[in-house]
C-alpha positions as CSV (number, residue, x, y, z in Angstrom):
1,X,-16.9,1.9,19.5
2,X,-17.9,-1.5,19.7
3,X,-15.0,-4.2,19.7
4,X,-15.2,-8.2,19.1
5,X,-12.1,-10.2,20.3
6,X,-11.5,-13.6,21.1
7,X,-9.7,-12.5,24.4
8,X,-8.4,-9.7,26.4
9,X,-6.4,-9.0,29.4
10,X,-5.7,-6.0,31.5
11,X,-2.1,-4.3,32.0
12,X,-0.8,-1.3,33.5
13,X,-4.3,0.6,33.0
14,X,-4.7,-0.7,29.4
15,X,-7.1,-3.6,27.8
16,X,-4.9,-5.8,25.6
17,X,-7.6,-6.9,22.9
18,X,-6.3,-10.6,21.5
19,X,-7.5,-12.2,18.4
20,X,-7.0,-16.0,17.4
21,X,-5.2,-16.6,14.2
22,X,-3.7,-19.7,12.7
23,X,-0.3,-18.9,11.1
24,X,2.6,-21.0,10.0
25,X,6.1,-20.6,11.9
26,X,7.4,-18.1,9.3
27,X,4.4,-15.8,10.1
28,X,4.5,-16.2,13.6
29,X,8.2,-15.0,13.4
30,X,6.5,-11.2,12.2
31,X,4.1,-11.5,15.2
32,X,4.0,-10.5,18.9
33,X,2.3,-13.9,20.4
34,X,0.5,-13.5,23.4
35,X,-0.7,-17.3,24.0
36,X,-0.6,-20.3,22.0
37,X,-3.3,-23.1,22.1
38,X,-2.1,-26.2,23.8
39,X,-3.0,-28.7,21.1
40,X,-2.2,-26.6,17.7
41,X,1.0,-24.7,17.1
42,X,-0.4,-22.9,14.4
43,X,-3.2,-21.3,16.6
44,X,-1.9,-18.1,18.8
45,X,-3.3,-15.0,20.3
46,X,-2.0,-11.6,19.0
47,X,-2.6,-8.2,20.6
48,X,-4.4,-6.0,17.8
49,X,-5.5,-3.3,20.1
50,X,-4.7,-1.4,23.5
51,X,-7.6,0.5,25.1
52,X,-7.4,3.0,28.1
53,X,-9.4,0.5,30.8
54,X,-10.5,3.9,32.6
55,X,-12.4,4.7,29.0
56,X,-14.4,1.5,28.7
57,X,-17.8,1.8,29.7
58,X,-19.0,-1.7,29.3
59,X,-17.2,-4.9,29.1
60,X,-19.4,-8.2,28.2
61,X,-17.6,-11.4,28.2
62,X,-18.5,-14.6,27.2
63,X,-17.0,-18.1,28.9
64,X,-13.3,-18.1,28.9
65,X,-11.6,-20.7,26.6
66,X,-9.2,-20.8,29.9
67,X,-11.3,-20.9,32.8
68,X,-14.9,-22.7,34.0
69,X,-17.2,-20.1,32.6
70,X,-17.4,-17.9,35.5
71,X,-16.3,-15.2,33.7
72,X,-19.7,-14.9,32.0
73,X,-21.3,-11.7,32.9
74,X,-20.8,-7.8,32.7
75,X,-18.3,-5.6,33.9
76,X,-18.3,-2.2,34.3
């Protein structure tokens, strides 16, 4: 399986796959929000999948919106 996402994190042995969405306040009440963009309250990250980290063979990342770009590379 190949999966593209806007962000991911790891918690309790699971990779939490996030996508960036634009939603108004009423729509956001129906979502589990993982993170928010600092400059636009309508843009939020939501978890759309949990994948056991032990099952992931390759993980390719691009520069994160939240860091200095040092996350670029391949993680196995």
